MDTraj code that builds the backbone (N, CA, C; nanometers):
import mdtraj as md
import numpy as np

residues = "MET ALA ARG ALA PHE GLU THR ASP ILE THR LEU ASN ALA GLN ARG GLU LEU ARG LEU ALA ASP ALA ASP SER SER ALA TYR VAL GLY PHE LYS ALA PRO SER THR ILE THR THR ASN ARG ILE TRP THR LEU PRO ALA ALA ASP GLY THR THR GLY GLN VAL LEU SER THR ASN GLY SER GLY VAL LEU SER TRP ALA THR ALA GLY GLY GLY GLY GLY GLY SER SER VAL GLY ASP ASN LEU TYR LEU ASN VAL ASN CYS ILE".split()
xyz = np.array([
    [0.0818, -0.1205, 0.0028],
    [-0.0011, 0.0030, -0.0019],
    [0.0858, 0.1235, -0.0024],
    [0.0611, 0.2158, -0.0937],
    [0.1371, 0.3344, -0.1009],
    [0.0935, 0.4330, 0.0011],
    [0.1871, 0.5173, 0.0610],
    [0.1525, 0.6135, 0.1598],
    [0.2101, 0.7476, 0.1099],
    [0.1334, 0.8512, 0.1201],
    [0.1703, 0.9815, 0.0777],
    [0.2287, 1.0622, 0.1976],
    [0.3387, 1.1307, 0.1853],
    [0.3947, 1.2148, 0.2849],
    [0.3865, 1.3536, 0.2314],
    [0.3358, 1.4497, 0.3160],
    [0.3298, 1.5803, 0.2755],
    [0.4161, 1.6753, 0.3569],
    [0.5166, 1.6147, 0.4258],
    [0.6138, 1.6882, 0.5047],
    [0.7479, 1.6417, 0.4719],
    [0.8503, 1.7071, 0.5233],
    [0.9910, 1.6568, 0.5094],
    [1.0047, 1.5338, 0.6049],
    [1.0925, 1.4494, 0.5638],
    [1.1263, 1.3266, 0.6440],
    [1.2661, 1.3383, 0.6947],
    [1.2843, 1.3203, 0.8241],
    [1.4202, 1.3221, 0.8808],
    [1.4501, 1.1907, 0.9391],
    [1.5665, 1.1284, 0.8984],
    [1.6172, 1.0090, 0.9626],
    [1.7242, 1.0473, 1.0600],
    [1.7050, 1.0301, 1.1859],
    [1.7963, 1.0700, 1.2859],
    [1.9112, 0.9789, 1.3112],
    [2.0208, 1.0272, 1.3655],
    [2.1356, 0.9506, 1.4082],
    [2.1916, 0.8520, 1.3086],
    [2.2167, 0.9050, 1.1859],
    [2.2758, 0.8265, 1.0774],
    [2.1974, 0.7066, 1.0345],
    [2.0655, 0.7094, 1.0536],
    [1.9767, 0.6054, 1.0084],
    [1.9870, 0.5973, 0.8563],
    [1.9648, 0.4789, 0.7933],
    [1.9738, 0.4537, 0.6537],
    [1.8457, 0.4782, 0.5805],
    [1.8542, 0.5328, 0.4624],
    [1.7338, 0.5288, 0.3683],
    [1.7634, 0.4094, 0.2771],
    [1.6781, 0.3105, 0.2896],
    [1.6917, 0.1852, 0.2112],
    [1.5868, 0.1738, 0.1051],
    [1.6271, 0.1360, -0.0154],
    [1.5353, 0.1167, -0.1327],
    [1.5514, -0.0292, -0.1727],
    [1.4509, -0.1079, -0.1538],
    [1.4490, -0.2518, -0.1707],
    [1.4244, -0.2890, -0.3175],
    [1.4797, -0.4053, -0.3558],
    [1.4526, -0.4627, -0.4910],
    [1.3083, -0.5155, -0.5026],
    [1.2773, -0.5768, -0.6176],
    [1.1399, -0.6225, -0.6420],
    [1.0834, -0.7161, -0.5340],
    [1.1683, -0.8115, -0.4848],
    [1.1163, -0.9066, -0.3878],
    [1.1655, -0.8762, -0.2447],
    [1.2216, -0.7577, -0.2255],
    [1.2712, -0.7103, -0.0977],
    [1.3721, -0.8001, -0.0364],
    [1.4518, -0.8664, -0.1236],
    [1.5611, -0.9566, -0.0735],
    [1.6934, -0.8847, -0.0550],
    [1.7016, -0.7686, -0.1173],
    [1.8219, -0.6864, -0.1123],
    [1.7881, -0.5359, -0.1309],
    [1.8779, -0.4509, -0.0931],
    [1.8500, -0.3072, -0.1062],
    [1.9752, -0.2260, -0.1371],
    [1.9543, -0.1056, -0.1800],
    [2.0591, -0.0004, -0.1829],
    [2.0149, 0.1104, -0.1011],
    [2.1113, 0.1956, -0.0552],
    [2.0670, 0.2991, 0.0378],
    [2.1633, 0.4122, 0.0487],
    [2.1294, 0.5132, 0.1322],
    [2.2064, 0.6289, 0.1588],
    [2.2190, 0.6435, 0.3082],
    [2.3313, 0.7025, 0.3557],
    [2.3459, 0.7265, 0.4975],
    [2.4362, 0.8539, 0.5082],
    [2.3998, 0.9383, 0.6061],
    [2.4751, 1.0651, 0.6275],
    [2.6077, 1.0336, 0.6902],
    [2.7025, 1.1206, 0.6679],
    [2.8359, 1.1073, 0.7359],
    [2.8230, 1.1250, 0.8857],
    [2.9274, 1.0822, 0.9574],
    [2.9155, 1.0897, 1.1082],
    [2.9213, 1.2332, 1.1630],
    [2.9935, 1.3196, 1.0960],
    [3.0007, 1.4555, 1.1380],
    [2.9554, 1.5531, 1.0324],
    [2.8710, 1.6431, 1.0595],
    [2.8158, 1.7407, 0.9663],
    [2.8381, 1.8803, 1.0253],
    [2.8877, 1.9739, 0.9365],
    [2.9078, 2.1084, 0.9869],
    [2.7973, 2.2028, 0.9564],
    [2.7145, 2.1719, 0.8539],
    [2.6017, 2.2562, 0.8171],
    [2.5013, 2.1685, 0.7439],
    [2.3774, 2.2154, 0.7427],
    [2.2696, 2.1443, 0.6679],
    [2.2953, 2.1644, 0.5201],
    [2.2601, 2.0600, 0.4390],
    [2.2792, 2.0667, 0.2952],
    [2.1700, 1.9896, 0.2292],
    [2.1067, 2.0441, 0.1228],
    [2.0079, 1.9794, 0.0452],
    [2.0546, 1.9806, -0.0943],
    [2.0509, 1.8638, -0.1672],
    [2.0824, 1.8581, -0.3089],
    [1.9507, 1.8417, -0.3824],
    [1.9371, 1.9062, -0.4962],
    [1.8179, 1.8937, -0.5772],
    [1.8608, 1.8105, -0.7029],
    [1.7853, 1.6945, -0.7189],
    [1.8136, 1.6018, -0.8239],
    [1.7652, 1.6580, -0.9618],
    [1.8314, 1.6187, -1.0702],
    [1.7781, 1.6592, -1.2068],
    [1.6411, 1.6059, -1.2304],
    [1.5663, 1.6671, -1.3195],
    [1.4298, 1.6307, -1.3580],
    [1.4266, 1.5125, -1.4442],
    [1.5305, 1.4867, -1.5238],
    [1.5366, 1.3737, -1.6201],
    [1.6573, 1.2909, -1.6040],
    [1.6581, 1.1781, -1.6641],
    [1.7785, 1.0821, -1.6614],
    [1.8871, 1.1365, -1.7536],
    [2.0087, 1.1095, -1.7200],
    [2.1227, 1.1405, -1.8096],
    [2.1363, 1.0348, -1.9240],
    [2.2484, 1.0541, -1.9899],
    [2.2721, 0.9547, -2.0980],
    [2.3932, 0.8706, -2.0557],
    [2.4183, 0.7652, -2.1318],
    [2.5286, 0.6719, -2.1013],
    [2.6580, 0.7482, -2.0808],
    [2.7312, 0.7156, -1.9641],
    [2.8580, 0.7795, -1.9416],
    [2.8523, 0.9046, -1.8641],
    [2.7296, 0.9604, -1.8424],
    [2.7211, 1.0813, -1.7676],
    [2.7176, 1.0545, -1.6196],
    [2.7576, 1.1518, -1.5335],
    [2.7620, 1.1399, -1.3905],
    [2.6871, 1.2547, -1.3303],
    [2.6512, 1.2455, -1.2085],
    [2.5864, 1.3606, -1.1383],
    [2.7002, 1.4585, -1.1048],
    [2.6759, 1.5866, -1.1269],
    [2.7670, 1.6937, -1.1063],
    [2.6980, 1.7996, -1.0214],
    [2.7669, 1.8801, -0.9370],
    [2.7071, 1.9823, -0.8618],
    [2.7527, 2.1167, -0.9118],
    [2.6654, 2.2187, -0.8945],
    [2.7065, 2.3583, -0.9301],
    [2.7626, 2.4262, -0.8033],
    [2.7822, 2.3542, -0.6958],
    [2.8323, 2.4105, -0.5690],
    [2.7276, 2.4789, -0.4884],
    [2.6061, 2.4831, -0.5346],
    [2.4953, 2.5410, -0.4603],
    [2.3838, 2.4474, -0.4337],
    [2.4148, 2.3176, -0.4408],
    [2.3136, 2.2163, -0.4105],
    [2.2302, 2.1650, -0.5334],
    [2.2536, 2.2158, -0.6515],
    [2.1811, 2.1751, -0.7664],
    [2.2628, 2.0711, -0.8429],
    [2.2088, 1.9536, -0.8575],
    [2.2768, 1.8449, -0.9372],
    [2.2258, 1.8413, -1.0758],
    [2.3228, 1.8080, -1.1655],
    [2.2861, 1.7961, -1.3150],
    [2.3728, 1.6890, -1.3715],
    [2.3393, 1.6406, -1.4870],
    [2.4109, 1.5364, -1.5571],
    [2.5305, 1.6014, -1.6328],
    [2.6487, 1.5447, -1.6231],
    [2.7663, 1.5943, -1.6981],
    [2.8449, 1.4782, -1.7538],
    [2.9111, 1.4928, -1.8633],
    [2.9931, 1.3945, -1.9180],
    [3.1215, 1.3719, -1.8259],
    [3.1425, 1.2495, -1.7905],
    [3.2544, 1.2172, -1.6988],
    [3.3890, 1.2512, -1.7691],
    [3.4749, 1.3090, -1.6933],
    [3.6086, 1.3410, -1.7415],
    [3.7038, 1.2238, -1.7178],
    [3.8194, 1.2194, -1.7832],
    [3.9041, 1.1105, -1.7604],
    [4.0053, 1.1325, -1.6558],
    [4.0393, 1.0376, -1.5715],
    [4.1422, 1.0373, -1.4786],
    [4.1289, 1.1404, -1.3719],
    [4.2414, 1.1700, -1.3011],
    [4.2355, 1.2674, -1.1967],
    [4.2254, 1.2136, -1.0562],
    [4.2365, 1.3026, -0.9637],
    [4.2313, 1.2611, -0.8256],
    [4.0869, 1.2334, -0.7730],
    [4.0899, 1.1889, -0.6562],
    [3.9554, 1.1654, -0.5896],
    [3.8890, 1.2884, -0.5494],
    [3.7673, 1.2720, -0.5049],
    [3.6969, 1.3857, -0.4485],
    [3.6175, 1.3375, -0.3267],
    [3.5700, 1.4321, -0.2517],
    [3.4846, 1.3973, -0.1362],
    [3.3558, 1.4725, -0.1416],
    [3.2540, 1.3988, -0.0895],
    [3.1197, 1.4558, -0.0858],
    [3.1031, 1.5351, 0.0419],
    [3.0577, 1.6542, 0.0396],
    [3.0493, 1.7365, 0.1580],
    [2.9324, 1.7060, 0.2397],
    [2.9467, 1.7272, 0.3717],
    [2.8450, 1.7412, 0.4712],
    [2.7365, 1.6334, 0.4703],
    [2.6158, 1.6687, 0.4430],
    [2.4986, 1.5888, 0.4678],
    [2.4217, 1.5589, 0.3451],
    [2.3408, 1.4529, 0.3515],
    [2.2483, 1.4218, 0.2401],
    [2.1089, 1.4263, 0.2884],
    [2.0293, 1.5195, 0.2427],
    [1.8857, 1.5292, 0.2695],
    [1.8153, 1.5005, 0.1422],
    [1.7104, 1.4194, 0.1422],
    [1.6276, 1.3966, 0.0312],
    [1.4941, 1.4522, 0.0595],
    [1.4413, 1.5430, -0.0257],
    [1.3003, 1.5829, -0.0167],
    [1.2200, 1.4807, -0.0879],
    [1.1299, 1.4101, -0.0194],
    [1.0463, 1.3043, -0.0765],
    [0.9039, 1.3530, -0.0909],
    [0.8519, 1.3639, -0.2117],
    [0.7151, 1.3970, -0.2333],
    [0.6406, 1.2773, -0.2900],
    [0.5647, 1.2118, -0.2065],
    [0.4903, 1.0944, -0.2560],
    [0.3470, 1.1289, -0.2817],
    [0.2952, 1.0825, -0.3907],
    [0.1552, 1.1067, -0.4161],
    [0.0820, 0.9805, -0.4407],
])
top = md.Topology()
chain = top.add_chain()
for i, resn in enumerate(residues, 1):
    res = top.add_residue(resn, chain, resSeq=i)
    for name in ("N", "CA", "C"):
        top.add_atom(name, md.element.get_by_symbol(name[0]), res)
traj = md.Trajectory(xyz[None], top)
């Protein structure tokens, strides 16, 4: 049974957001880092990217699809992950 949420959802104390597969035998998920210095919300793109594209940020919390570059050093994801969930 689907349930609609009309408010923000907060998972406290590093709780995981889990998304189960078709028979709920396995899942993928997200979890916040252990230390956060400030609140952060990322806005997902409205459409899917194309093959080879990756999510990229504009530094202000807006994500978009970009063609992946070759090589280079690692990067780190900052602060916190909040997802605004609008269920209808």
